[in-house]
N, C-alpha and C positions, 0 to 999 in steps of 0.2 A: 503494499499498500504506500501511497507516492507524502510526503509530506504537505503538498496542497491537501489532500484527501483528509489525512490526518487535522490539520490549522480545522477544515471545515465541519467534523464532523463536532470537534472541542468546541466552535462554536454555535453549533446548534445543537446543541446540551449546554451550554452553560446560558443559551436567550433561553431554551425551558425553559429552567431551569428558575430562572428571570420570572415567566412569562407566571408560573405555579406559584412563585413565590409573590406577584405584584394581588393575582386571585385570592389567597390565600389573605394578606392582610386588609384588600375590599371588603370581605367576607365580615373579614373580624369588626372590622370600622362596619359596617351595616346593620352591625348586629347589638355593638354601640349607642347606633343614634336608633336602633331599634325600641332600645331600655333608658336611655338618658332623651327625653328630651328638651333641646336645647334651641332655644329664642332666632328667630330665623336669622339674622344677623351674625351671630356666633354658630351657623349653619352654616351659612353660607363661609365663611372663615374656616371652619375645619376642615372642608371640600376644598378650597382652596390648597392648604398646607397639604391634604394626603393628597392631591396630583402633582405636589411639587415632590413631596416625599418620593412618589414614584419616578416620577421625570427623573429624580436622580437617580435610581437607585435602576432605571433601566438607565443610564449615562454610563452610568457606572459597571454595568455588566456589559454594555456596547462597549467599552474602552477595553474594559478587562482581555473581554475573548479578542476582540478583529481589532483593537486602538480605533473605535469610533464608527468603523466603515457600518454604515446600513448593508446587508447584502439578503437575499432571498429567503436562505436557509436561513438566514440567524431572525429575520423575521415570521418564515412559517416556524421555523422552532416557538418562539415567542408566542404567537396564537395559539400554537398545538399543547403550549403548555399550560396556559389560559385555560384554552376550552377543555381539554380535559378536566381538570381541578374543577369547575362548574359543574361538568358531566358527573364526573365520582362524584361526589357530593351531592349532587342532587338527588342520586341510587344510592347513597348513604345516609343520606334522610329518611326516603320513600321505605326502606329496612328498617329503620329506625321506630317510624309510626308503625309499620305492618306489627313490627314486634311489638313495641307497645299496647298495641291490639289483641294480637294473641293473648302478652301475660294477664290484658285485663279478663277475657273473655276468662282463661283455664282459672285464674284467681276466682271469676265470680262462679262457676261454677262450683268450686270447691266449697264456698260459703252453703251453697245450699244444701 
């Protein structure tokens, strides 16, 4: 395998995990927002700060992986990482709610 292909694979995986980490932080931020109902002006400031953080993290990952070059395989890795994280979490949430329902039914049958 040539050095070029190794570098492209490295860039792809760095950006994949960068996209997944941005998706994780976004999900944590949204759950925080649901619990804490801030005023509208403070909400806008929090949103701005999150996206500044996301831009800085993405820039750092881009610089680390490919010296700041935006490439197709880097962009694909970023998008795929975020996409897979959201789909895995949606599946996990569905499984958790199904398990809670089955546990509640089983507990209800035992008490009768």
